[in-house]
SERO-4910 file (N, C-alpha, C, O; in steps of 0.05 Angstrom, whole numbers):
BEGIN
 pado doro    nc1    nc2    nc3   cac1   cac2   cac3    cc1    cc2    cc3    oc1    oc2    oc3
  Met    A     17    -24      0      0      0      0     18     25      0     37     27     15
  Thr    A     11     44    -17     26     69    -18     23     85      7      0     88     17
  His    A     45     95     17     43    112     42     28    137     36     34    151     16
  Lys    A      9    144     53     -5    169     50      9    190     67     10    187     91
  Pro    A     21    210     54     37    229     70     20    245     90     -4    250     85
  Ser    A     32    251    113     17    265    134     29    292    140     54    296    138
  Val    A     12    311    146     21    338    152      6    348    177    -18    344    179
  Leu    A     21    360    195      9    374    218     13    404    212     35    413    208
  Ile    A     -9    418    212     -9    447    207    -15    461    233    -37    458    244
  Cys    A      3    478    241     -1    493    266    -10    521    259      6    537    247
  Gly    A    -35    528    265    -46    554    259    -67    552    238    -62    543    216
  Ala    A    -91    561    245   -114    559    227   -124    586    217   -148    592    216
  Gly    A   -105    604    211   -111    629    198   -113    625    168   -119    602    158
  Ile    A   -108    646    152   -111    644    123    -91    623    112    -99    606     97
  Ala    A    -65    625    120    -45    607    109    -51    578    117    -50    561    100
  Gly    A    -57    574    142    -62    547    152    -86    533    139    -85    510    131
  Cys    A   -109    548    138   -133    537    126   -128    532     96   -137    511     86
  Ala    A   -115    550     83   -111    548     54    -94    524     47   -100    508     29
  Val    A    -72    520     62    -54    497     56    -67    471     64    -62    451     52
  Ala    A    -84    471     85    -98    447     92   -117    438     70   -118    415     63
  Ile    A   -131    457     58   -149    452     35   -133    441     12   -140    420      0
  Ala    A   -111    454      5    -95    446    -18    -84    418    -15    -85    402    -34
  Leu    A    -72    412      8    -60    386     12    -80    364     15    -75    341      6
  Ala    A   -103    369     28   -123    349     30   -133    340      2   -138    317     -2
  Arg    A   -135    360    -15   -144    353    -43   -123    336    -57   -130    322    -76
  Gln    A    -98    338    -49    -77    322    -61    -74    295    -48    -56    280    -55
  Gly    A    -91    289    -29    -90    262    -16    -73    260      9    -69    238     19
  Trp    A    -65    283     20    -50    282     45    -69    277     68    -92    284     67
  Ser    A    -58    265     89    -71    263    115    -65    288    130    -42    294    137
  Val    A    -86    304    136    -82    331    146    -93    333    175   -116    326    180
  Gln    A    -76    344    193    -85    352    219    -80    382    222    -58    391    215
  Leu    A   -100    396    232    -98    425    234   -104    433    263   -125    427    274
  Ile    A    -85    447    276    -89    456    303    -87    486    306    -74    499    289
  Asp    A    -99    497    327    -96    526    332    -97    530    362   -112    517    376
  Lys    A    -80    549    371    -78    553    400   -103    567    412   -108    565    436
  Gln    A   -118    581    395   -142    595    405   -163    574    414   -167    554    400
  Asp    A   -176    579    436   -198    562    445   -224    569    432   -244    554    434
  Ala    A   -225    593    419   -248    602    404   -238    622    384   -217    634    388
  Trp    A   -253    625    361   -243    642    340   -244    672    348   -265    682    356
  Arg    A   -222    685    346   -220    714    350   -203    726    327   -182    714    320
  Phe    A   -212    748    316   -198    759    293   -187    786    299   -201    803    310
  Gln    A   -161    790    292   -148    815    298   -153    836    276   -140    858    276
  Ser    A   -170    830    257   -177    849    236   -206    847    230   -216    825    224
  Ser    A   -220    869    233   -249    868    227   -255    864    198   -274    849    191
  Gly    A   -239    875    181   -243    872    152   -216    867    138   -195    872    150
  Ile    A   -218    858    114   -194    854     98   -201    859     69   -223    854     61
  Phe    A   -182    869     54   -187    871     25   -165    855     11   -142    855     19
  Val    A   -173    843    -12   -156    826    -27   -157    835    -56   -178    839    -67
  Tyr    A   -133    838    -68   -131    847    -95   -130    822   -114   -130    799   -104
  Ser    A   -130    827   -140   -133    805   -159   -111    783   -156   -117    760   -161
  Asn    A    -87    791   -148    -66    770   -145    -73    750   -124    -69    726   -127
  Gly    A    -83    760   -101    -92    741    -80   -116    725    -88   -119    702    -81
  Leu    A   -135    738   -102   -159    725   -110   -153    703   -130   -168    683   -132
  Ser    A   -131    705   -146   -124    684   -165   -118    658   -150   -123    637   -159
  Asp    A   -105    661   -126    -98    637   -110   -123    626    -95   -126    602    -93
  Phe    A   -140    644    -86   -165    634    -74   -182    620    -96   -196    600    -90
  His    A   -180    629   -121   -194    616   -143   -182    588   -147   -197    569   -152
  Ala    A   -155    585   -145   -142    559   -148   -152    540   -126   -153    516   -131
  Leu    A   -158    550   -103   -168    533    -81   -198    527    -84   -208    510    -70
  Gly    A   -212    541   -102   -240    536   -106   -258    550    -87   -281    543    -84
  Val    A   -248    572    -74   -265    586    -54   -270    615    -62   -283    629    -47
  Met    A   -259    624    -84   -261    653    -91   -290    661    -94   -298    682    -84
  Gln    A   -306    646   -109   -334    654   -114   -350    657    -88   -366    675    -86
  Ala    A   -345    639    -69   -360    641    -44   -351    666    -29   -368    678    -15
  Met    A   -326    673    -31   -317    698    -18   -329    722    -31   -337    741    -17
  Val    A   -329    722    -57   -341    745    -72   -371    748    -64   -380    770    -60
  Ala    A   -385    725    -61   -413    726    -54   -417    737    -25   -438    748    -19
  Ser    A   -397    733     -8   -399    741     20   -388    769     25   -392    781     46
  Gly    A   -373    780      6   -360    806     10   -371    827     -8   -395    828    -15
  Phe    A   -354    846    -16   -362    868    -33   -341    871    -55   -317    878    -49
  Glu    A   -348    867    -80   -330    869   -102   -331    897   -114   -352    908   -119
  Ile    A   -307    908   -118   -304    934   -132   -296    927   -160   -273    924   -167
  Ala    A   -317    925   -178   -313    913   -204   -295    929   -222   -282    917   -239
  Asp    A   -294    955   -219   -277    971   -236   -249    976   -223   -232    989   -236
  Gly    A   -245    966   -199   -219    969   -186   -212    997   -178   -189   1004   -173
  Arg    A   -232   1015   -175   -227   1043   -169   -219   1047   -140   -231   1037   -121
  Asn    A   -197   1062   -137   -188   1071   -111   -188   1102   -112   -172   1114   -127
  Val    A   -205   1114    -97   -208   1143    -97   -190   1156    -76   -193   1149    -52
  Tyr    A   -172   1173    -84   -155   1187    -65   -168   1215    -60   -176   1229    -78
  Leu    A   -170   1222    -34   -180   1248    -26   -161   1262     -7   -146   1248      8
  His    A   -161   1288     -8   -148   1304     13   -163   1301     39   -185   1290     40
  Ala    A   -151   1310     61   -164   1307     87   -190   1322     89   -208   1313    104
  Asp    A   -194   1343     74   -219   1358     75   -241   1345     57   -263   1355     56
  Gly    A   -234   1323     44   -254   1309     27   -253   1317     -2   -267   1305    -18
  Ser    A   -236   1336     -9   -234   1344    -37   -218   1323    -53   -200   1310    -42
  Pro    A   -224   1320    -79   -211   1299    -95   -182   1304   -100   -173   1327   -104
  Leu    A   -166   1283   -100   -138   1284   -106   -133   1269   -133   -124   1282   -152
  Val    A   -140   1244   -134   -137   1228   -159   -151   1201   -156   -154   1192   -133
  Asp    A   -159   1189   -178   -169   1162   -177   -148   1144   -190   -136   1150   -210
  Thr    A   -143   1121   -177   -126   1100   -189   -143   1075   -192   -163   1072   -178
  Phe    A   -134   1057   -209   -149   1033   -215   -131   1008   -213   -109   1008   -224
  Tyr    A   -140    989   -197   -125    964   -193   -132    944   -215   -154    944   -225
  Pro    A   -112    927   -222   -116    909   -245   -137    887   -240   -139    876   -219
  Gly    A   -153    882   -261   -173    861   -260   -164    836   -276   -180    817   -280
  Val    A   -140    836   -285   -128    813   -298   -102    807   -284    -85    825   -282
  Tyr    A    -98    782   -276    -73    774   -263    -67    746   -271    -84    728   -271
  Ala    A    -42    742   -280    -33    715   -289    -52    704   -311    -57    680   -312
  Gly    A    -61    722   -328    -78    714   -350   -107    708   -343   -122    701   -361
  Gln    A   -115    712   -318   -142    708   -310   -156    734   -306   -144    753   -296
  Arg    A   -182    736   -313   -198    759   -307   -211    754   -280   -224    734   -275
  Leu    A   -206    773   -261   -213    769   -233   -224    795   -222   -220    816   -234
  Pro    A   -239    795   -199   -246    820   -187   -220    835   -180   -202    824   -168
  Pro    A   -219    861   -186   -195    876   -180   -191    880   -150   -168    879   -140
  Ile    A   -213    884   -135   -211    888   -106   -236    875    -94   -258    879   -103
  Leu    A   -232    859    -73   -254    848    -57   -250    856    -28   -229    851    -17
  Gly    A   -270    869    -16   -271    873     12   -288    853     25   -309    846     15
  Ile    A   -280    843     49   -295    822     62   -289    823     92   -267    829    100
  Arg    A   -309    817    108   -303    814    137   -284    791    141   -286    770    128
  Arg    A   -265    795    159   -246    773    165   -260    748    174   -252    726    167
  Ala    A   -281    751    190   -296    728    200   -310    713    177   -313    689    178
  Glu    A   -319    728    157   -332    716    134   -312    701    117   -318    679    107
  Met    A   -288    711    114   -268    697     99   -262    670    113   -260    649    101
  His    A   -260    671    140   -255    647    155   -279    627    152   -275    603    149
  Arg    A   -303    638    152   -327    620    149   -326    605    122   -332    581    121
  Val    A   -318    619    101   -315    606     75   -294    584     76   -298    562     66
  Leu    A   -271    591     87   -249    571     88   -257    547    106   -251    524     99
  Ala    A   -269    553    129   -278    532    147   -298    514    134   -299    489    139
  Gly    A   -316    525    118   -335    509    104   -322    489     85   -331    466     82
  Glu    A   -301    498     71   -286    480     53   -271    458     69   -269    435     61
  Leu    A   -260    466     92   -247    446    110   -267    425    118   -261    401    117
  Glu    A   -291    433    125   -311    414    133   -319    396    110   -323    372    114
  Arg    A   -322    407     87   -329    391     63   -308    370     58   -315    348     48
  Leu    A   -283    376     63   -261    357     59   -256    339     82   -239    322     81
  Gly    A   -271    342    104   -269    325    127   -245    332    145   -236    315    160
  Ile    A   -235    357    143   -212    365    160   -223    379    185   -237    399    183
  Gln    A   -216    369    208   -224    381    233   -202    399    244   -179    392    242
  Val    A   -210    421    256   -191    439    269   -193    433    299   -214    435    311
  Gln    A   -170    427    311   -169    423    340   -161    449    353   -138    458    352
  Leu    A   -181    462    366   -176    488    379   -164    484    407   -166    462    418
  Gly    A   -152    504    417   -141    503    444   -117    484    445   -112    472    466
  Thr    A   -103    480    423    -82    460    421    -56    475    412    -57    489    391
  Ser    A    -35    471    426     -9    484    418     13    464    420     10    442    431
  Ile    A     36    471    409     60    454    409     78    461    432     84    484    437
  Asp    A     86    440    447    104    444    469    133    439    461    151    453    471
  Ala    A    137    420    444    164    413    435    163    399    408    142    388    401
  Leu    A    185    400    393    186    385    368    215    377    362    234    389    371
  His    A    216    355    346    242    346    337    239    338    308    223    320    302
  Ser    A    254    350    291    253    345    262    277    329    253    300    336    260
  Asp    A    272    308    238    295    292    227    290    289    197    273    302    185
  Ala    A    306    272    184    306    270    155    280    257    145    273    261    121
  Gln    A    266    243    162    242    229    153    216    242    162    194    235    151
  Gly    A    217    260    182    192    272    191    197    288    217    219    295    223
  Val    A    175    293    231    176    310    255    160    296    277    138    287    273
  Asp    A    173    295    301    159    287    325    150    312    340    166    329    346
  Val    A    124    314    345    113    338    358    100    330    384     84    312    385
  Thr    A    108    344    405     95    340    431     75    364    435     84    387    436
  Leu    A     50    358    439     30    378    443     29    386    473     39    371    490
  Ala    A     16    409    478     15    419    506      1    400    525      6    400    549
  Asp    A    -17    383    514    -31    364    531    -16    338    535    -27    319    547
  Gly    A      8    337    524     25    313    528     24    293    505     41    275    505
  Arg    A      6    295    487      5    277    464     29    281    447     39    303    443
  Val    A     39    259    435     61    260    417     52    250    389     40    229    387
  Leu    A     57    266    369     49    260    342     73    257    324     93    271    329
  Arg    A     71    240    304     92    237    284     80    245    257     59    234    250
  Cys    A     93    262    242     83    270    216    106    272    196    129    276    204
  Asp    A     99    269    171    120    272    150    128    301    147    151    307    139
  Leu    A    110    320    153    115    348    148    100    365    169     77    359    175
  Leu    A    114    384    181    102    404    199    102    431    186    123    440    177
  Leu    A     79    444    185     77    471    173     70    490    196     49    488    208
  Gly    A     88    509    200     83    530    220     69    554    206     82    571    194
  Ala    A     42    554    208     26    576    196     13    592    219     -9    601    217
  Asp    A     28    594    241     17    604    266     24    634    272     26    642    295
  Gly    A     27    649    250     27    678    253     52    691    263     73    678    266
  Ile    A     50    716    269     73    733    275     87    724    301    111    729    304
  Arg    A     72    712    320     84    701    344     84    670    343     76    657    361
  Ser    A     94    660    321     94    632    315    109    616    337    132    622    344
  Arg    A     95    595    347    108    577    365    129    559    351    150    553    362
  Val    A    122    552    327    142    535    311    167    551    307    189    540    310
  Arg    A    165    576    299    188    593    295    204    597    321    228    597    322
  Glu    A    189    601    343    202    604    369    219    580    377    241    583    388
  Leu    A    209    556    370    224    532    377    248    527    359    269    517    368
  Leu    A    246    535    334    267    529    315    285    552    309    309    549    303
  Trp    A    275    576    310    290    601    304    285    621    326    273    642    321
  Pro    A    293    616    351    287    634    373    298    662    370    289    681    382
  Gln    A    319    664    353    331    691    349    314    709    332    319    733    332
  Val    A    295    699    317    278    715    300    254    725    316    237    709    324
  Gln    A    252    751    319    231    763    335    216    784    319    227    795    301
  Pro    A    190    788    325    176    810    312    190    837    315    201    843    336
  Arg    A    190    852    294    202    879    294    181    900    292    165    900    272
  Tyr    A    179    918    311    159    938    311    164    958    288    187    967    284
  Ser    A    143    966    274    146    982    250    145   1012    256    154   1028    239
  Gly    A    136   1020    280    132   1048    286    103   1058    281     98   1081    284
  Phe    A     86   1039    272     58   1046    265     38   1031    282     43   1008    290
  Gly    A     16   1044    286     -8   1030    297    -30   1033    277    -31   1052    261
  Val    A    -49   1014    277    -71   1014    259    -97   1014    275   -101    998    293
  Trp    A   -115   1032    267   -142   1033    278   -161   1023    257   -159   1028    234
  Arg    A   -181   1007    267   -202    997    249   -229    999    263   -231    996    287
  Ser    A   -249   1004    247   -277   1005    258   -296    996    236   -291    999    212
  Val    A   -319    984    245   -339    974    226   -364    991    228   -372   1000    250
  His    A   -376    997    205   -399   1015    203   -419   1004    183   -413    987    166
  Arg    A   -444   1014    185   -464   1009    164   -455   1024    139   -447   1047    141
  Arg    A   -457   1011    116   -448   1024     91   -470   1041     79   -492   1030     73
  Pro    A   -466   1067     75   -485   1083     60   -487   1071     31   -466   1065     19
  Pro    A   -510   1069     20   -513   1056     -6   -496   1068    -28   -487   1054    -46
  Ala    A   -491   1094    -27   -476   1108    -48   -446   1103    -46   -431   1108    -65
  Leu    A   -437   1092    -23   -408   1088    -20   -400   1061    -31   -405   1040    -18
  Arg    A   -388   1060    -54   -383   1035    -68   -354   1032    -78   -347   1014    -92
  Glu    A   -337   1051    -70   -309   1050    -78   -291   1046    -53   -300   1050    -31
  Lys    A   -267   1039    -59   -246   1040    -38   -236   1069    -38   -229   1080    -59
  Ile    A   -235   1081    -15   -227   1109    -12   -202   1110      6   -201   1098     27
  Met    A   -182   1126     -2   -159   1131     14   -157   1162     18   -157   1177     -1
  Met    A   -155   1170     43   -153   1199     49   -126   1204     62   -116   1188     78
  Met    A   -115   1227     55    -87   1233     64    -86   1260     78    -97   1280     69
  Ala    A    -73   1260    101    -67   1284    116    -37   1282    125    -26   1260    124
  Pro    A    -25   1304    133      3   1302    142      6   1281    164     -5   1283    185
  Gly    A     22   1261    158     28   1240    178      7   1219    182     10   1201    198
  Leu    A    -16   1221    167    -38   1203    172    -50   1193    145    -50   1208    125
  Arg    A    -60   1169    146    -75   1158    124   -100   1144    135    -98   1131    156
  Leu    A   -122   1148    122   -148   1137    131   -163   1126    107   -167   1140     88
  Gly    A   -171   1101    109   -184   1088     86   -212   1079     93   -219   1074    116
  Ile    A   -229   1077     72   -256   1067     75   -259   1044     55   -252   1047     31
  Met    A   -268   1021     64   -271    998     46   -297    984     52   -301    974     74
  Pro    A   -315    982     32   -339    965     35   -331    936     39   -313    926     25
  Ile    A   -344    922     58   -337    894     62   -362    876     59   -359    851     61
  Ser    A   -385    887     54   -409    872     48   -429    893     37   -423    916     35
  His    A   -452    883     29   -473    902     20   -484    918     42   -497    938     38
  Glu    A   -480    909     67   -490    924     90   -469    939    105   -475    959    119
  Gln    A   -443    932    103   -423    943    121   -398    953    105   -393    945     83
  Leu    A   -383    970    119   -357    978    110   -339    980    134   -348    978    157
  Tyr    A   -313    983    129   -296    988    152   -276   1010    146   -268   1014    123
  Leu    A   -269   1024    167   -248   1044    166   -222   1032    175   -222   1015    193
  Phe    A   -200   1040    163   -173   1032    172   -155   1056    169   -152   1068    148
  Gly    A   -142   1062    191   -125   1085    192    -98   1079    205    -98   1064    225
  Thr    A    -76   1091    195    -50   1087    207    -40   1112    220    -44   1134    210
  Val    A    -26   1108    243    -14   1130    258     14   1121    266     20   1098    269
  Ser    A     31   1141    269     57   1135    281     53   1133    311     38   1149    323
  Ala    A     66   1114    324     62   1109    352     87   1097    365    101   1082    352
  Ala    A     92   1104    390    114   1093    404    111   1063    408     88   1053    409
  Ala    A    133   1049    411    132   1020    413    117   1010    437    104    989    436
  Asp    A    117   1025    459    105   1015    483     77   1027    489     67   1026    511
  Val    A     65   1039    468     39   1051    472     18   1030    478     17   1008    466
  Trp    A      0   1036    497    -22   1018    504    -47   1034    510    -45   1055    522
  His    A    -69   1025    499    -95   1039    503   -115   1021    516   -118    998    508
  Glu    A   -129   1031    536   -151   1017    548   -173   1012    527   -180   1031    513
  Arg    A   -182    987    525   -202    981    504   -226    999    505   -237   1006    484
  Ala    A   -236   1005    528   -260   1022    530   -255   1050    518   -275   1063    511
  Gln    A   -230   1058    516   -224   1085    505   -220   1084    474   -217   1105    462
  Trp    A   -220   1061    462   -213   1059    434   -231   1076    416   -220   1091    399
  Pro    A   -257   1076    419   -273   1093    401   -266   1123    403   -263   1136    382
  Ala    A   -263   1133    427   -256   1161    430   -228   1167    420   -224   1188    408
  Leu    A   -209   1149    424   -182   1153    415   -181   1152    384   -165   1167    372
  Met    A   -196   1135    372   -197   1134    343   -208   1160    332   -197   1171    312
  Gln    A   -229   1170    344   -240   1196    336   -219   1218    338   -216   1234    319
  Gln    A   -205   1219    360   -184   1239    364   -161   1237    344   -152   1257    333
  Ala    A   -153   1212    338   -130   1208    321   -135   1218    293   -117   1228    279
  Phe    A   -161   1217    283   -167   1224    256   -186   1248    255   -202   1251    236
  Ala    A   -185   1265    275   -204   1288    277   -201   1307    254   -220   1322    248
  Val    A   -178   1308    241   -174   1327    219   -189   1320    194   -193   1337    176
  Phe    A   -199   1295    192   -211   1286    167   -240   1294    165   -255   1292    185
  Gln    A   -248   1303    141   -276   1311    136   -286   1294    113   -278   1271    110
  Gly    A   -304   1305     97   -314   1290     73   -330   1265     81   -344   1266    101
  Pro    A   -328   1244     65   -345   1220     70   -340   1206     96   -357   1191    105
  Val    A   -316   1210    107   -310   1195    132   -320   1210    157   -322   1198    178
  Arg    A   -328   1235    154   -336   1250    178   -359   1238    193   -357   1235    217
  Pro    A   -382   1232    180   -404   1220    195   -397   1193    207   -408   1185    227
  Leu    A   -379   1178    195   -371   1152    205   -354   1155    231   -358   1141    250
  Leu    A   -336   1175    231   -321   1180    255   -339   1191    277   -336   1185    300
  Asp    A   -358   1208    269   -376   1221    289   -393   1200    304   -401   1204    327
  Glu    A   -400   1178    290   -418   1158    302   -403   1139    321   -416   1122    334
  Leu    A   -377   1140    322   -362   1122    340   -370   1127    369   -372   1150    378
  Gly    A   -375   1105    383   -383   1107    411   -378   1081    426   -366   1063    414
  Pro    A   -387   1079    451   -381   1056    467   -390   1029    455   -378   1009    460
  Ala    A   -411   1030    438   -421   1004    427   -407    998    400   -413    977    388
  Ser    A   -389   1015    390   -377   1011    364   -357    988    364   -345    982    385
  Glu    A   -354    976    341   -334    955    337   -308    968    328   -305    976    305
  Val    A   -289    971    347   -264    985    341   -241    967    350   -242    954    371
  Leu    A   -219    967    334   -195    952    341   -171    969    337   -170    986    320
  Tyr    A   -151    965    355   -125    978    352   -104    957    353   -104    940    371
  Thr    A    -85    957    334    -63    938    335    -37    952    328    -37    970    311
  Ala    A    -16    945    342     11    954    335     21    937    311     16    913    310
  Val    A     33    950    292     42    937    267     71    927    270     89    943    276
  Glu    A     74    901    267    100    889    269    107    874    243     89    867    227
  Glu    A    132    869    239    141    854    216    158    830    225    169    830    247
  Ile    A    160    810    208    180    789    211    199    791    188    191    786    165
  Ile    A    224    797    194    245    799    173    262    774    177    279    773    196
  Met    A    259    755    160    273    729    163    282    719    136    266    714    118
  Pro    A    308    718    132    318    708    106    312    678    103    310    663    122
  Ala    A    308    670     78    305    641     72    332    628     77    353    641     76
  Pro    A    333    601     82    310    583     81    291    586    105    300    593    127
  Trp    A    266    579    101    245    580    121    239    552    132    217    548    143
  His    A    257    533    127    252    506    137    277    496    151    300    504    146
  Lys    A    272    478    170    293    461    183    283    433    183    262    427    194
  Gly    A    298    415    170    289    388    167    262    387    153    260    398    131
  Arg    A    242    375    166    216    373    154    196    393    166    172    389    164
  Ala    A    206    415    178    189    436    189    192    461    172    215    469    167
  Leu    A    169    473    164    170    497    146    151    518    157    129    512    167
  Leu    A    161    543    156    144    566    162    131    577    137    144    578    116
  Ile    A    105    585    139     92    598    117     76    622    128     71    623    153
  Gly    A     67    640    111     50    662    119     65    681    138     89    685    136
  Asp    A     50    694    156     62    714    174     84    703    191    101    718    200
  Ala    A     83    677    196    105    665    213    132    670    200    152    672    215
  Ala    A    133    671    174    158    674    159    163    702    150    186    711    148
  His    A    142    717    143    146    743    130    123    762    135    113    775    116
  Ala    A    115    765    160     94    785    166    102    812    156    125    821    157
  Cys    A     82    826    145     87    851    130     70    874    141     49    869    153
  Thr    A     79    898    137     62    921    143     38    922    124     39    909    103
  Pro    A     16    936    132     -9    933    116    -12    953     93    -33    953     81
  Phe    A      9    968     86      4    991     68     -1    983     39    -11    999     24
  Met    A      6    959     31      0    949      4    -23    929      4    -30    919    -17
  Gly    A    -35    923     27    -57    905     28    -51    877     18    -68    865      4
  Gln    A    -27    867     24    -18    841     12    -14    819     32     -6    797     24
  Gly    A    -20    823     57    -14    802     77    -30    776     71    -18    755     71
  Gly    A    -56    779     67    -72    755     62    -65    742     35    -64    718     33
  Ala    A    -58    759     15    -51    748    -11    -25    732     -9    -23    710    -21
  Met    A     -5    742      6     20    727      8     16    701     23     29    681     17
  Ala    A     -2    701     43     -8    676     58    -20    655     40    -11    632     40
  Val    A    -41    662     25    -54    642      8    -35    634    -15    -36    611    -24
  Gln    A    -19    652    -25      0    644    -46     21    625    -35     28    606    -50
  Asp    A     30    629    -11     48    609      1     35    581      1     48    561     -6
  Ala    A     10    580      9     -5    554     11     -7    541    -16     -1    517    -19
  Val    A    -14    556    -37    -17    545    -63     10    536    -74     12    514    -87
  Val    A     31    551    -70     57    545    -81     69    520    -68     78    502    -82
  Ile    A     68    518    -41     80    495    -28     64    469    -36     76    448    -39
  Ala    A     38    472    -39     22    448    -47     30    439    -76     33    415    -81
  Arg    A     34    458    -94     42    451   -121     70    439   -122     74    420   -136
  Leu    A     88    450   -106    115    439   -105    114    411    -94    128    393   -104
  Leu    A     99    406    -73     97    379    -61     85    359    -80     90    335    -79
  Ala    A     68    369    -98     55    351   -117     74    342   -139     69    321   -152
  Arg    A     96    357   -143    113    350   -166    141    341   -158    157    334   -175
  Ser    A    147    341   -132    174    333   -123    173    322    -95    152    321    -83
  Ser    A    196    313    -86    198    302    -59    193    324    -38    195    348    -45
  Ile    A    187    316    -14    183    336      7    207    353     11    205    378     13
  Asp    A    231    341     13    255    356     18    262    375     -5    270    398      0
  Ala    A    258    367    -30    263    385    -52    243    408    -52    250    430    -58
  Ala    A    217    402    -46    197    423    -45    203    444    -24    200    467    -29
  Leu    A    212    435      0    218    454     21    242    472     13    242    496     18
  Ala    A    262    460      0    285    476     -8    277    496    -30    286    519    -29
  Asp    A    261    487    -48    252    505    -70    234    527    -60    234    549    -70
  Phe    A    217    521    -40    197    540    -31    210    566    -22    202    588    -31
  Gly    A    230    565     -4    242    589      5    257    604    -16    256    629    -17
  Arg    A    269    589    -35    284    602    -56    266    619    -74    274    640    -84
  Ile    A    242    608    -80    225    622    -99    205    641    -86    195    660    -99
  Arg    A    199    637    -60    179    655    -47    193    679    -34    181    700    -32
  Ala    A    217    676    -24    230    697    -10    232    723    -26    227    744    -15
  Pro    A    240    722    -52    242    747    -67    215    761    -70    213    786    -70
  Val    A    193    745    -73    166    757    -76    159    771    -50    151    794    -50
  Cys    A    162    757    -28    153    768     -2    171    792      7    161    811     18
  Gln    A    197    790      1    214    813      8    207    837     -8    207    860      2
  Phe    A    200    833    -34    192    856    -51    167    869    -39    166    894    -36
  Val    A    147    854    -31    123    865    -20    129    879      7    119    901     12
  Gln    A    145    866     24    153    879     49    166    906     45    160    925     58
  Asp    A    185    906     26    201    931     22    183    953     11    185    976     21
  Val    A    166    947     -8    149    968    -19    129    978      2    125   1002      5
  Ser    A    117    959     16     97    967     36    110    984     58     98   1004     66
  Arg    A    133    976     67    147    992     88    153   1020     78    149   1039     93
  Gln    A    162   1023     54    169   1049     43    144   1067     40    145   1091     46
  Val    A    122   1055     31     97   1070     30     89   1080     57     80   1103     60
  Gly    A     92   1063     78     85   1072    105    103   1095    114     93   1115    126
  Ile    A    129   1093    109    148   1113    118    142   1140    103    142   1161    115
  Thr    A    136   1138     77    130   1162     62    105   1175     72    104   1200     76
  Gly    A     84   1159     77     59   1170     86     60   1182    114     43   1198    122
  Ala    A     80   1175    130     83   1184    157     96   1212    159     98   1223    181
  Gln    A    104   1223    136    116   1250    137     96   1270    145     76   1274    131
  Ser    A    100   1284    167     80   1302    178     86   1331    172     68   1348    176
  Glu    A    109   1338    162    116   1366    156     99   1374    132     99   1360    112
  Pro    A     85   1397    133     67   1405    111     79   1405     84     67   1397     64
  Gly    A    104   1415     81    116   1416     55    121   1388     44    117   1383     20
  Ala    A    131   1371     61    135   1343     53    109   1330     45    108   1315     25
  His    A     88   1335     60     62   1323     54     52   1333     27     41   1318     11
  Gln    A     56   1358     21     47   1369     -5     63   1355    -28     51   1350    -49
  Thr    A     88   1350    -24    104   1336    -44     94   1308    -48     92   1298    -71
  Ile    A     86   1295    -26     76   1267    -28     50   1267    -43     46   1250    -60
  Thr    A     31   1284    -36      5   1284    -49      8   1291    -79     -7   1280    -95
  Gln    A     26   1309    -85     31   1315   -113     41   1291   -129     34   1286   -151
  Ala    A     59   1276   -115     69   1252   -128     47   1231   -132     47   1217   -153
  Val    A     29   1229   -113      6   1210   -117    -11   1219   -141    -19   1202   -157
  Ala    A    -16   1245   -143    -32   1255   -165    -18   1250   -192    -30   1243   -212
  Asp    A      9   1255   -192     23   1254   -217     29   1225   -226     29   1219   -250
  Ser    A     35   1208   -207     46   1181   -215     33   1158   -200     43   1136   -200
  Gly    A     10   1163   -186     -2   1142   -171    -10   1118   -187     -5   1095   -179
  Gln    A    -22   1122   -211    -29   1100   -228     -5   1085   -238     -5   1060   -239
  Gln    A     16   1099   -245     40   1086   -255     52   1068   -233     62   1047   -239
  Arg    A     51   1078   -208     62   1062   -186     46   1036   -182     57   1015   -176
  Val    A     20   1039   -183      3   1015   -181     10    995   -203     14    971   -198
  Asp    A     11   1005   -228     16    987   -251     44    974   -248     47    950   -253
  Asp    A     64    990   -240     91    979   -237     92    958   -215    105    937   -219
  Phe    A     78    963   -193     79    944   -171     67    917   -180     79    896   -175
  Tyr    A     44    917   -192     32    891   -200     46    878   -223     46    853   -225
  Arg    A     58    894   -240     74    882   -262     98    867   -250    104    845   -258
  Arg    A    111    880   -231    135    868   -219    126    844   -202    140    823   -202
  Leu    A    104    846   -187     95    824   -170     88    800   -188     95    778   -181
  Glu    A     75    805   -210     68    783   -228     93    770   -240     94    746   -243
  Ser    A    113    787   -247    137    776   -258    152    759   -238    161    737   -245
  Leu    A    154    768   -213    167    752   -192    152    726   -187    164    705   -184
  Ser    A    126    728   -185    109    705   -179    108    685   -201    102    661   -197
  Ala    A    114    693   -226    114    675   -248    135    654   -245    134    633   -258
  His    A    155    659   -228    176    639   -224    170    621   -201    188    606   -192
  Asp    A    146    621   -190    139    604   -167    145    575   -172    152    560   -153
  Leu    A    141    566   -196    145    537   -202    169    533   -221    170    514   -236
  Ala    A    188    551   -219    212    549   -237    233    530   -227    252    524   -241
  Ala    A    229    519   -202    249    501   -191    248    474   -206    227    466   -216
  Pro    A    271    461   -209    271    436   -224    255    415   -209    253    415   -184
  Ala    A    242    397   -224    226    376   -213    244    356   -198    234    336   -187
***
């Protein structure tokens, strides 16, 4: 009887769920664990551009996500000054890797998970919540994993998809720690006015504030601020603090900020990165998603990079040995993820310039070359990603 390869996936976020789906379809025996004892999401909403949607399409879940979210069919991103006056419109591509796709999809993070969990259930993959790894030992044939409850598992492959504070990374690469970016992100969820159907980005000196529809009923605000590394806010104060942080903004965001109150759904998170050179594996243990390359949010690519990791490692495993696939994965994914990290970080640094003259220069550059920068970014991203399967079989 042919051996059925086994994988233990630590972390049931986007990367973990996506790779579980992909490998189960290829005939792997899949176990998926997550340390949370109940689902909690650190992002109220998420938007995914066509490159990420191409990989969700490969997993067979894109249409369900589109049905649950809000598609911006023309890819329009409206830039406004802080007072609400127009700056420029840019358009995101609706064709990626030869496929015609939604240019931008906004969706609640919980809805994205619901779609992925539904596919896990259809494939018979159960998620064991409240389960974490206590120890592991990787050798040439597989990985012995000791769980926190004392159980010992043996698997052919361990995938650490457990996020920016990855336990797998902590055990194998303890020297790699999250690096604070200097930014905090505020998010809030609101009822969507029927006329608000575009992605909107507003710019003020040192601040950016976005509006993104995430369903036919809701939208979310997302705004970035410069913040000290040790800043901490009492949760009860979040609505008032978000109002204060973005008080300069008027236009379409003004009534949304004004309605923030004690009952509002508001989140604050400090933005961190994982800067980790490849290889991202030791023995038969591999990091994917934020565990290997957590990124700042300024290019909206975190979810896309996670699902692309999942699709690429599954394709590599389908065409070569486990060891060859792991070696190839870091070699071909690291340049893509580093490119996204570098561009996103620079966008954040540029947008944080608070001196009025510098801000005027930045907004003029957005007006003059914003579309060209979008086009160049996706052209380069597609070029780098085209080499995902360039490794020898």
